[in-house]
Structure formats: structure tokens, C-alpha cells
MARLO-966119 format. One line per field, with one value per residue: residue number from 0; residue in three letters; x, z, y of N, C-alpha, C in turn. Coordinates in Angstrom, 3 decimals, m for minus. Example, Ala and Ser with C-alpha at 12.3 -4.5 7.8 and 13.67 -1.06 7.14 Angstrom:
! MARLO-966119
seq	(0/1);
type	(ALA/SER);
n.c1	(13.190/12.850);
n.c3	(7.800/7.080);
n.c2	(m5.690/m2.250);
ca.c1	(12.300/13.670);
ca.c3	(7.800/7.140);
ca.c2	(m4.500/m1.060);
c.c1	(13.200/12.900);
c.c3	(7.800/7.870);
c.c2	(m3.300/0.030);
//
This chain:
! MARLO-966119
seq	(0/1/2/3/4/5/6/7/8/9/10/11/12/13/14/15/16/17/18/19/20/21/22/23/24/25/26/27/28/29/30/31/32/33/34/35/36/37/38/39/40/41/42/43/44/45/46/47/48/49/50/51/52/53/54/55/56/57/58/59/60/61/62/63/64/65/66/67/68/69/70/71/72/73/74/75/76/77/78/79/80/81/82/83/84/85/86/87/88/89/90/91/92/93/94/95/96/97/98/99/100/101/102/103/104/105/106/107/108/109/110/111/112/113/114/115/116/117/118/119/120/121/122/123/124/125/126/127/128/129/130/131/132/133/134/135/136/137/138/139/140/141/142/143/144/145/146/147/148/149/150/151/152/153/154/155/156/157/158/159/160/161/162/163/164/165/166/167/168/169/170/171/172/173/174/175/176/177/178/179/180/181/182/183/184/185/186/187/188/189/190/191/192/193/194/195/196/197/198/199/200/201/202/203/204/205/206/207/208/209/210/211/212/213/214/215/216/217/218/219/220/221/222/223/224/225/226/227/228/229/230/231/232/233/234/235/236/237/238/239/240/241/242);
type	(MET/LYS/LYS/THR/PHE/PHE/ALA/ILE/GLY/MET/LEU/MET/LEU/SER/SER/PRO/ALA/PHE/SER/ALA/GLN/ALA/ALA/HIS/TRP/GLY/TYR/SER/GLY/HIS/THR/GLY/PRO/ALA/HIS/TRP/ALA/THR/LEU/THR/PRO/GLU/TYR/GLY/ALA/CYS/ALA/GLY/LYS/ASN/GLN/SER/PRO/VAL/ASN/LEU/THR/GLY/PHE/ILE/GLN/ALA/ASP/MET/LYS/PRO/ILE/ALA/PHE/ARG/TYR/ILE/SER/ASN/GLY/LYS/GLU/ILE/LEU/ASN/ASN/GLY/HIS/ALA/VAL/GLN/VAL/ASN/VAL/HIS/PRO/GLY/SER/SER/ILE/ARG/VAL/ASP/GLY/ARG/GLU/PHE/GLU/LEU/LYS/GLN/PHE/HIS/PHE/HIS/ALA/PRO/SER/GLU/ASN/HIS/ILE/ARG/GLY/GLN/SER/PHE/PRO/MET/GLU/ALA/HIS/LEU/VAL/HIS/ALA/ASP/LYS/ASP/GLY/ASN/LEU/ALA/VAL/VAL/ALA/VAL/MET/PHE/THR/GLU/GLY/ARG/ALA/ASN/ALA/ALA/LEU/ARG/LYS/ALA/TRP/ALA/GLN/MET/PRO/LYS/HIS/ALA/GLY/ASP/LYS/SER/MET/LEU/ALA/SER/ALA/ILE/SER/PRO/THR/GLY/ILE/LEU/PRO/ASP/ASN/ARG/ASP/HIS/TYR/ARG/PHE/ASN/GLY/SER/LEU/THR/THR/PRO/PRO/CYS/THR/GLU/GLY/VAL/ARG/TRP/LEU/VAL/MET/LYS/GLN/PRO/VAL/SER/ALA/SER/LYS/ALA/GLN/ILE/ALA/ARG/PHE/ALA/GLU/VAL/MET/HIS/HIS/PRO/ASN/ASN/ARG/PRO/VAL/GLN/ALA/ILE/ASN/ALA/ARG/THR/ILE/LEU/GLU);
n.c1	(0.845/0.506/2.342/1.006/0.118/m1.949/m4.134/m5.195/m7.978/m6.276/m3.853/m0.789/m0.032/1.772/0.920/0.270/m2.096/m1.733/0.415/2.471/0.949/m1.696/m5.307/m7.023/m9.122/m12.139/m14.696/m17.031/m18.709/m17.518/m15.431/m16.216/m17.847/m19.783/m18.658/m16.181/m15.563/m15.114/m13.026/m10.509/m9.324/m7.985/m9.602/m11.808/m13.023/m14.671/m17.118/m18.056/m19.711/m19.550/m19.054/m17.903/m18.849/m21.638/m25.007/m25.591/m27.724/m30.296/m29.423/m27.460/m27.420/m24.430/m21.830/m19.300/m15.836/m14.167/m12.448/m8.962/m7.307/m4.164/m2.724/m0.396/1.066/1.785/1.380/2.655/2.939/0.989/m1.021/m2.411/m3.986/m5.595/m7.891/m8.429/m7.690/m4.935/m3.392/m0.353/1.338/3.929/5.403/4.092/1.497/m1.458/m4.049/m5.874/m7.665/m9.762/m7.750/m5.538/m2.954/m3.147/m1.472/m1.576/m1.699/m2.318/m4.596/m7.576/m10.028/m13.583/m15.937/m19.328/m20.161/m19.180/m20.057/m23.477/m25.601/m28.212/m29.772/m28.873/m26.812/m23.663/m21.802/m19.053/m16.531/m14.042/m11.410/m9.505/m6.782/m5.636/m3.227/m2.409/0.444/0.408/m0.767/m3.636/m6.520/m8.031/m10.430/m11.067/m13.923/m15.018/m17.623/m18.438/m20.154/m21.689/m20.452/m18.600/m15.404/m12.808/m9.897/m7.673/m8.127/m7.849/m5.094/m4.295/m5.399/m4.275/m2.109/m3.029/m2.572/m3.349/m3.487/m3.729/m1.494/0.342/2.260/2.984/5.316/4.066/3.981/3.823/3.441/0.600/m1.958/m3.894/m5.836/m7.209/m9.296/m11.026/m14.043/m15.242/m16.634/m16.195/m17.668/m18.825/m19.998/m19.893/m18.822/m18.127/m16.136/m14.969/m12.248/m12.989/m12.391/m10.886/m8.509/m10.913/m10.645/m11.741/m12.621/m11.993/m11.891/m14.461/m14.862/m17.090/m17.386/m19.972/m20.552/m20.583/m18.055/m17.345/m16.940/m16.117/m18.221/m16.812/m14.418/m15.228/m16.326/m13.832/m12.374/m14.126/m13.813/m11.118/m11.198/m12.751/m14.845/m17.376/m16.186/m17.107/m17.950/m20.899/m23.289/m23.257/m24.783/m25.854/m26.299/m25.849/m24.719/m24.124/m24.626/m23.072/m23.709);
n.c3	(0.012/m0.822/0.938/2.984/4.189/6.552/7.808/10.721/12.337/13.955/13.584/11.828/9.490/6.708/3.732/0.467/0.629/3.020/2.886/3.040/1.314/1.465/1.362/3.174/5.775/7.769/10.534/9.897/7.637/4.390/4.356/5.763/6.793/4.683/2.527/2.177/0.359/m2.018/m1.801/m2.489/m5.035/m3.433/m1.275/m2.117/m1.285/0.743/m0.036/m0.149/0.119/2.351/4.907/7.872/10.885/12.141/13.086/15.125/14.751/14.239/14.617/13.956/15.165/16.061/16.284/17.819/18.499/21.542/21.770/22.023/24.282/24.762/26.391/27.521/29.870/28.005/26.857/25.602/24.669/24.376/22.125/20.421/17.395/16.346/15.200/16.928/20.278/21.070/22.061/21.701/21.447/22.639/21.013/21.777/22.878/21.899/20.035/19.401/16.709/14.494/14.239/13.739/14.517/15.820/16.177/18.637/17.746/18.506/20.514/20.407/20.722/20.474/20.602/20.495/20.562/17.668/16.481/16.971/19.225/18.823/18.213/20.073/20.978/22.474/25.138/24.678/22.776/22.407/20.250/19.777/17.918/15.503/13.759/11.671/10.357/7.718/7.223/7.611/9.219/12.547/14.654/17.896/19.626/22.277/24.295/26.156/29.109/31.255/34.447/37.129/37.574/35.233/35.669/33.894/32.044/33.657/34.125/31.500/30.660/32.384/31.063/28.720/25.601/24.815/22.328/18.908/17.264/19.265/21.435/24.082/26.242/28.251/31.747/33.210/31.985/30.288/30.551/27.941/28.843/30.816/29.674/28.815/29.094/31.853/30.917/28.036/25.755/22.443/19.597/15.959/12.879/9.398/8.254/7.696/8.078/9.949/9.338/6.710/4.775/4.626/4.311/3.394/4.466/7.190/10.246/12.605/16.078/18.542/21.702/23.762/26.403/27.952/29.415/32.188/32.501/34.025/34.426/34.255/32.936/30.399/29.529/29.612/27.447/25.360/25.665/24.833/22.366/20.924/19.192/18.116/17.245/15.685/13.004/11.133/11.442/9.015/6.096/6.491/4.429/2.640/4.634/7.635/11.037/13.594/16.555);
n.c2	(m1.206/2.214/4.559/7.078/10.392/11.814/14.457/13.639/14.174/16.384/15.516/15.603/13.406/12.925/14.592/15.772/17.154/18.446/20.220/23.205/24.766/24.053/24.293/26.738/25.960/25.950/26.109/27.624/30.053/30.886/28.999/26.920/23.675/22.945/23.793/22.532/20.508/21.980/23.661/22.891/20.436/18.387/18.081/16.854/14.378/15.085/15.267/12.734/9.422/8.097/9.424/10.981/12.930/10.870/10.250/7.877/5.295/2.906/0.367/m2.565/m5.836/m7.434/m9.865/m8.724/m8.749/m7.830/m4.615/m4.739/m3.076/m1.606/0.662/3.083/5.427/7.883/10.363/13.131/15.668/18.788/20.584/23.415/23.772/25.488/24.290/22.164/20.985/19.131/15.981/14.718/11.551/9.435/6.558/3.254/2.890/1.080/m0.322/m3.464/m4.694/m6.477/m8.424/m6.994/m4.560/m1.470/1.497/4.110/7.416/10.112/12.042/14.052/16.683/17.672/20.068/21.078/17.506/15.507/13.062/11.713/9.967/7.983/10.314/12.108/14.555/15.485/17.257/17.308/15.655/13.029/11.983/9.184/8.588/6.170/4.337/1.627/m0.426/m0.273/2.133/2.224/3.548/3.811/5.062/5.685/6.796/8.806/9.876/12.715/13.561/16.153/16.570/15.004/16.069/15.382/13.437/13.109/14.959/17.211/17.185/17.652/20.110/21.813/22.703/23.733/25.125/28.464/29.885/29.531/27.466/27.294/25.109/22.911/20.955/18.467/18.334/16.054/12.805/11.753/9.225/7.712/6.092/7.191/8.647/6.879/4.969/2.844/0.566/m1.036/m1.597/m1.169/0.657/0.301/1.581/2.219/4.993/8.217/10.670/13.387/15.900/17.960/16.154/14.566/11.900/8.633/5.154/4.735/3.043/3.296/3.343/3.602/4.321/3.099/3.855/6.893/9.347/11.434/14.991/18.154/20.981/23.274/22.286/21.584/24.166/25.554/24.449/25.200/27.907/28.276/27.409/29.252/28.937/26.504/23.349/21.299/19.119/18.955/16.136/13.580/11.935/8.633/6.871/3.913/2.617/0.429/0.398/m1.133/m3.033);
ca.c1	(m0.012/1.207/2.490/0.281/0.131/m3.216/m4.406/m6.223/m8.439/m5.529/m2.509/m0.265/0.643/2.284/0.304/0.130/m3.236/m1.439/1.516/2.303/0.070/m2.956/m6.357/m7.513/m10.619/m12.699/m16.025/m18.081/m18.415/m17.125/m14.522/m16.980/m17.979/m20.622/m17.683/m14.834/m15.288/m15.000/m12.005/m9.512/m9.621/m7.617/m10.596/m13.044/m13.662/m15.646/m18.453/m18.178/m20.934/m19.079/m18.386/m18.154/m19.523/m22.962/m26.005/m25.656/m29.137/m30.732/m28.362/m27.529/m26.729/m23.261/m20.992/m18.029/m14.871/m13.788/m11.174/m7.941/m6.572/m2.830/m2.401/0.462/1.138/2.792/0.989/3.962/2.798/m0.272/m0.885/m3.679/m3.702/m6.674/m9.048/m8.683/m6.525/m4.586/m2.309/0.538/1.782/5.084/4.911/3.847/0.085/m2.116/m5.455/m6.045/m8.958/m9.713/m6.445/m4.422/m2.398/m3.181/m0.764/m1.938/m0.846/m2.707/m6.038/m7.917/m11.289/m14.433/m17.215/m19.974/m19.661/m19.369/m21.184/m24.686/m26.095/m29.741/m30.011/m28.287/m25.477/m22.992/m21.068/m17.722/m16.152/m12.741/m11.191/m8.106/m6.581/m4.558/m2.855/m1.599/1.639/m0.008/m1.514/m5.052/m6.804/m8.997/m10.620/m11.945/m14.591/m15.496/m18.478/m18.317/m21.278/m21.358/m20.555/m17.488/m14.176/m12.022/m8.574/m6.891/m8.384/m7.204/m3.632/m3.947/m6.033/m3.532/m1.102/m3.620/m2.252/m4.663/m3.578/m3.466/0.011/1.072/2.223/3.912/5.515/3.311/4.819/3.742/2.833/m0.902/m2.321/m5.018/m6.797/m8.066/m10.458/m11.852/m15.082/m14.928/m17.224/m15.503/m18.589/m18.704/m20.637/m18.828/m19.231/m17.059/m16.373/m13.950/m11.737/m14.056/m11.789/m10.222/m9.251/m12.039/m10.381/m12.568/m11.939/m11.577/m12.771/m14.892/m15.180/m17.631/m17.734/m21.369/m20.706/m19.829/m17.334/m17.749/m16.018/m16.863/m18.715/m15.766/m13.490/m15.837/m16.198/m12.527/m12.076/m14.793/m13.198/m9.851/m11.345/m13.472/m16.082/m17.558/m15.195/m17.857/m18.548/m22.369/m23.502/m23.389/m25.806/m25.332/m26.544/m25.997/m23.874/m24.709/m23.991/m23.020/m23.440);
ca.c3	(0.012/m0.904/2.203/2.929/5.591/6.412/9.064/11.340/13.245/13.876/13.555/10.663/9.019/5.558/2.568/m0.245/1.133/4.232/2.693/3.271/0.430/1.674/1.348/4.580/6.090/9.141/10.769/9.656/6.538/3.167/4.500/6.645/6.356/3.628/1.356/2.356/m0.876/m3.229/m1.419/m3.389/m5.348/m2.411/m0.256/m2.823/m0.507/1.737/m0.609/m0.412/0.560/3.584/5.562/9.419/11.819/11.795/14.055/15.333/15.034/13.286/14.942/13.710/16.169/15.515/17.290/17.612/19.502/22.316/21.442/22.984/24.589/25.365/26.521/28.666/30.002/27.041/26.199/25.849/24.228/24.059/21.193/19.890/16.036/15.765/14.959/17.988/21.282/20.675/22.786/20.860/22.406/22.231/20.737/22.973/23.090/20.708/20.043/18.390/16.079/13.390/14.203/13.318/15.636/15.447/17.142/19.019/17.512/19.157/20.804/20.455/21.285/19.734/21.414/21.030/19.992/16.340/16.460/17.930/19.478/18.875/18.034/21.187/20.990/23.890/25.336/24.124/22.212/22.339/19.259/19.846/16.473/15.528/12.482/11.551/9.605/6.266/7.182/7.777/10.401/13.309/15.729/19.163/19.938/23.506/24.498/27.502/29.736/32.283/35.783/37.840/36.750/34.663/36.094/32.695/31.463/34.629/33.913/30.171/30.603/33.168/30.213/27.368/24.929/24.487/21.102/17.631/16.869/20.392/22.017/25.273/26.822/29.493/33.019/33.542/30.905/30.462/30.034/27.321/29.593/31.641/28.898/28.365/30.125/32.386/30.169/26.668/24.726/21.494/18.221/14.882/11.431/8.454/7.870/7.249/8.817/10.177/8.810/5.361/3.398/4.843/3.694/3.769/4.933/8.519/11.219/13.808/17.273/19.426/22.986/24.295/27.818/27.954/30.604/32.724/32.521/34.775/33.544/34.080/31.974/29.085/29.280/29.335/26.157/24.545/25.549/24.084/20.851/20.511/18.305/18.042/16.247/15.215/11.700/11.244/11.066/7.618/5.875/6.683/3.215/2.613/5.644/8.698/12.382/14.326/17.995);
ca.c2	(m0.098/3.506/5.280/8.426/11.056/12.539/15.092/12.890/15.258/17.364/14.920/15.635/12.155/13.830/14.344/16.950/18.025/19.267/20.990/24.593/25.403/23.385/25.302/27.040/25.559/26.273/25.620/28.594/30.850/30.275/27.832/25.882/22.195/22.966/24.178/21.863/19.719/22.734/24.494/22.301/19.165/17.462/17.873/16.203/13.384/15.627/15.056/11.312/8.761/7.292/10.419/11.062/11.978/10.465/9.994/6.445/4.807/1.799/m0.483/m4.109/m6.601/m8.142/m10.618/m8.047/m8.891/m6.671/m4.024/m4.909/m1.661/m1.609/1.910/3.246/6.869/8.345/11.684/13.957/17.179/19.211/21.677/24.003/24.060/26.342/23.414/21.445/20.789/17.685/15.436/13.880/10.544/8.572/5.177/2.373/2.549/0.576/m1.195/m4.639/m4.717/m7.230/m9.032/m5.891/m3.800/0.063/2.271/5.453/8.506/11.212/12.171/15.456/16.935/18.409/20.564/19.797/16.192/15.321/11.953/11.706/8.489/8.041/11.773/12.839/15.390/15.457/18.572/17.218/14.143/12.885/11.013/8.587/8.341/5.176/3.860/0.481/m0.294/0.132/3.466/2.189/4.305/3.500/6.070/5.358/8.033/8.913/11.047/13.386/14.378/17.141/15.856/15.052/16.568/14.284/13.603/13.140/16.517/18.198/17.363/18.201/21.416/22.684/23.258/23.784/26.420/29.390/30.494/28.724/27.383/27.023/24.003/22.820/19.675/17.984/18.246/14.587/11.997/11.398/7.947/7.843/5.179/8.086/9.187/5.743/4.530/1.489/m0.231/m0.775/m1.892/m0.151/0.716/0.393/1.908/2.728/6.370/9.070/11.770/14.511/17.157/17.868/15.938/13.722/10.572/7.523/3.903/4.909/2.221/4.104/2.553/4.651/3.841/3.173/4.507/8.255/9.533/12.763/16.086/19.086/22.150/24.174/21.723/21.876/25.554/25.985/24.082/26.110/29.240/28.354/27.198/30.432/28.640/25.159/22.645/20.053/18.967/18.361/14.817/13.368/10.914/7.210/6.302/2.556/1.897/m0.247/0.727/m2.341/m2.934);
c.c1	(0.848/1.184/1.881/0.389/m1.025/m3.224/m5.530/m6.644/m7.436/m4.044/m2.049/0.618/0.962/1.599/0.234/m0.933/m2.780/m0.079/1.282/1.220/m1.482/m4.093/m6.770/m8.974/m10.963/m14.177/m17.188/m17.795/m18.217/m16.175/m14.960/m17.199/m18.909/m19.723/m16.536/m14.551/m14.762/m13.731/m10.802/m9.732/m9.066/m8.589/m11.918/m13.684/m14.679/m16.974/m18.777/m19.424/m20.788/m18.383/m18.726/m18.062/m20.988/m23.783/m26.177/m26.997/m29.318/m29.842/m28.590/m26.721/m25.543/m22.393/m19.550/m17.108/m14.483/m12.592/m10.244/m7.004/m5.134/m2.212/m1.481/0.445/2.210/2.324/2.143/3.741/1.393/m0.115/m2.255/m3.394/m4.741/m7.903/m9.380/m7.534/m6.287/m3.429/m1.593/1.159/3.156/4.651/4.763/2.426/m0.582/m3.371/m5.262/m7.485/m8.888/m8.407/m5.339/m4.136/m2.462/m2.538/m1.396/m1.106/m1.113/m4.106/m6.418/m9.489/m12.055/m15.521/m18.047/m19.421/m19.958/m20.405/m22.343/m25.046/m27.576/m30.275/m29.593/m26.946/m24.926/m22.069/m19.664/m17.319/m14.612/m12.435/m9.628/m7.903/m5.357/m4.284/m2.089/m0.257/1.597/m0.603/m2.942/m5.401/m8.018/m9.060/m11.493/m12.524/m15.149/m16.317/m18.343/m19.749/m20.806/m21.545/m19.271/m16.282/m13.353/m10.557/m7.563/m6.838/m7.722/m5.761/m3.361/m4.265/m5.135/m2.319/m1.580/m3.151/m3.454/m4.604/m3.025/m2.044/0.865/1.105/3.153/4.068/4.705/4.331/4.917/3.084/1.359/m1.194/m3.749/m6.169/m7.744/m9.203/m11.324/m12.906/m14.679/m15.457/m16.799/m16.463/m18.753/m19.665/m19.524/m19.457/m18.068/m17.220/m15.239/m13.303/m12.887/m13.491/m11.068/m8.810/m10.320/m11.914/m11.316/m11.921/m11.433/m12.472/m13.056/m15.402/m15.828/m18.015/m19.186/m21.424/m19.970/m18.953/m17.693/m16.570/m16.775/m17.260/m17.737/m14.678/m14.028/m15.830/m14.843/m12.048/m12.855/m14.181/m11.955/m10.175/m11.990/m14.719/m16.212/m16.766/m15.845/m18.274/m19.927/m22.387/m23.734/m24.299/m25.154/m25.310/m26.511/m25.291/m24.691/m23.969/m24.204/m22.920/m23.345);
c.c3	(m0.061/0.429/1.905/4.225/5.457/7.812/9.739/12.417/13.105/13.772/12.132/10.323/7.652/4.209/1.713/0.199/2.332/4.097/3.088/2.402/0.542/1.777/2.924/4.643/7.516/9.439/10.493/8.317/5.322/3.213/5.390/5.901/4.986/2.280/1.210/0.881/m2.149/m2.930/m2.455/m3.785/m4.325/m1.419/m0.840/m2.167/0.410/1.291/m0.764/0.220/1.857/4.523/7.094/9.724/11.251/13.129/14.090/15.669/14.072/13.483/14.413/14.587/15.385/16.593/17.217/18.814/20.226/21.677/22.475/23.214/25.163/25.429/27.752/28.800/29.187/26.346/26.575/25.569/24.004/23.135/20.792/18.558/15.451/15.393/16.056/19.153/21.166/21.528/21.941/21.928/21.787/21.920/22.003/23.251/21.869/21.056/19.074/17.898/14.774/12.970/13.770/14.593/15.111/16.606/17.346/18.613/18.245/19.576/20.933/20.702/20.380/20.647/20.586/20.170/18.463/16.115/17.383/18.074/19.788/18.865/19.180/20.929/22.376/23.848/24.581/23.803/22.054/21.224/19.529/18.519/16.381/14.100/12.500/10.541/8.145/6.153/7.334/9.116/11.227/14.429/16.647/19.554/21.379/23.854/26.023/27.942/30.749/33.727/36.667/36.964/36.359/35.022/34.980/32.133/32.361/34.335/32.590/30.077/31.377/32.255/28.848/26.779/24.535/23.074/19.997/17.391/17.976/20.861/23.248/25.740/28.024/30.666/33.357/32.427/31.347/29.808/29.224/28.066/30.303/30.913/28.410/29.443/30.647/31.496/28.587/25.491/23.635/20.263/17.098/13.530/10.659/7.978/7.355/8.297/8.906/9.810/7.522/5.558/3.480/4.320/4.253/4.151/6.332/9.362/12.381/14.860/18.237/20.612/23.448/25.559/27.677/29.442/31.015/32.619/33.296/33.936/33.248/32.982/30.642/28.562/28.931/27.942/25.169/24.511/24.853/22.630/20.185/19.652/18.370/17.013/15.912/13.795/11.873/10.827/9.509/7.264/5.948/5.346/3.301/3.783/6.863/9.960/13.272/15.869/18.629);
c.c2	(1.281/4.204/6.642/9.085/11.821/13.402/14.592/13.706/16.492/16.937/15.118/14.315/12.478/13.474/15.733/17.811/18.875/19.843/22.374/25.319/24.895/24.564/25.525/26.509/25.982/25.585/26.600/29.449/30.146/29.165/26.810/24.625/22.137/23.220/23.347/21.209/20.501/23.633/24.194/20.932/17.968/17.108/17.361/15.174/13.723/15.437/13.621/10.760/8.116/8.238/10.390/12.587/11.675/10.409/8.410/6.068/3.662/0.789/m2.060/m4.816/m7.386/m8.895/m9.971/m8.395/m7.697/m5.992/m4.326/m3.743/m2.028/m0.147/2.129/4.938/7.340/9.610/12.550/15.487/17.550/20.576/22.207/24.433/24.966/25.715/22.596/21.416/19.349/17.345/14.529/12.844/9.959/7.322/4.296/2.006/2.141/m0.111/m2.346/m4.772/m5.524/m8.094/m8.216/m4.966/m2.331/0.845/3.660/6.445/9.844/11.086/13.633/15.495/17.786/18.802/21.452/18.556/16.238/14.418/12.158/10.231/8.652/9.418/12.653/13.424/15.400/16.808/18.470/15.782/14.001/11.633/10.517/7.939/7.281/4.810/2.573/0.588/0.029/1.494/3.413/2.821/3.671/4.591/5.582/6.758/7.859/10.025/11.422/13.976/15.253/16.403/15.990/15.444/15.237/14.418/13.791/14.515/17.505/18.443/18.091/19.767/22.367/23.455/23.527/25.168/27.164/29.874/29.347/28.741/27.046/25.571/23.733/21.213/19.497/17.834/16.830/13.872/11.719/10.057/8.165/7.020/6.136/8.745/8.160/5.325/3.105/0.392/m0.165/m1.374/m0.799/m0.325/0.803/0.749/2.351/4.133/6.985/9.967/12.841/15.757/16.817/17.203/14.916/12.399/9.404/6.233/3.942/3.861/3.207/3.166/3.524/3.998/4.086/4.066/5.912/8.258/10.963/13.783/17.143/20.239/22.974/23.536/21.922/23.226/26.094/25.688/24.935/27.444/29.512/28.220/28.577/30.224/26.896/24.494/21.375/20.086/18.360/16.919/14.609/12.223/9.645/6.575/4.712/1.681/1.345/0.236/m0.549/m2.182/m4.314);
//
């Protein structure tokens, strides 16, 4: 398989679409989601038939094997790229799905949530982005509800950069396990990146159980972003949502 690099959420994995000349995109106005596919030919997939996020509904019962999580405390750097707040990780964390190993590259956040579950939107959503040795992508999505403060977010938010383009090394490594629910049951569908170039063929694994974050933690993220950073839900078309 040809080696490619994508902006996964906000991870730069190298691709002509994310060179210095890449078209500017955003979440509103003439560079907003409704126009992504026309900003540049490299973003043409944004008009595809298997796009993310979606409203997860109409579930099909399936005998799905549990996701094998192998996460360690390796969150090393937090950055604000203007589209999301992202934690980059050292190698060592991975999941196993479909008999393949997918290494965790980064995790980032959207508010409000991008995916909906049975029509319900959530205050915030985390995407844990993985890639296998051939460049195939798998995203674990976790919904947040307002409630108790989240310990992992407390560590990350303490050093969250306020301005686009800023980043900082974390004082202590963060384990991505801290943003996973205790119950790892999940929904599954085939989709895409939720940001340009909207590349399709992404395995989406959406945790059924949400986790909590405090009202102040959710508000802090929204304040730093200055705007919602969620792509609207896309048509499911002929896809099935497995549970």
C-alpha cells in the first residue's frame, strides 16, 4: 500500500493536502464544512458517501470481539492548532482490532460532539486516532457528559495552549486510559476523517458509555477554541451501524 500522511483530526501524518499550500478551512462561513469539498481538489472526498460524523441509530446486532486496549502513560505534548486541542503521544500505546495492531498517534477533542447517538449530541467528544503499519486508520470516539471533573483532562488542561499554533510539553505523561469509560462496549461503522481531506476507509469505534467532565472543564475548552469545532452529522447512506 502506498504510504500516505493525513491530518487525522489534527494529526499531521504527511500528505500533499497538508503541505504549506493546503487550502485554509474552518467551521463557519465560506471555508466551513458545507464548502470543504470545493475548496481544493484534495478535499473532494468531503463530498463522499461514507463520511463522518454520523448519528448512530438503526443498529444491527453483531458478534463483535472486544477492542484490545494496550495503553500506557505516554501523552507527551499538548498543542492548539486552531482546529482542536490535541495531545501527541510517544510510541507504545495501541489497540488490536480485526487481528491488526493499530498504534495510537494522538487524541484530540471536539465540542460539542461530532457523532450523535440516537439523536443525542454531547457537550464534548474525544477522538483517539490510531494507524496500523500500512496506514489504515482506526478512531476510538468517547463522549463526555457534564458531571464530575475528569482527572486526565485536569492534567492536560493545566497546560492547554490558549493560542492557535502554540504547544507545550506536558509536565507529566498522560495515560489515554484516563479518558476511556470502564465499560468498553462499542458501536462500529465505516467512515472518514471528520476534517479535510475527509479521507474515507476509517474504522470508527464509538464507546457506548460516556465519561464525565466538569462544567468548568468543558467551558475551558470552548473558551480556548472560541468557536464550536464539530462537523455536522453526515448521511449514513447504505452503511450499517453495528453494536
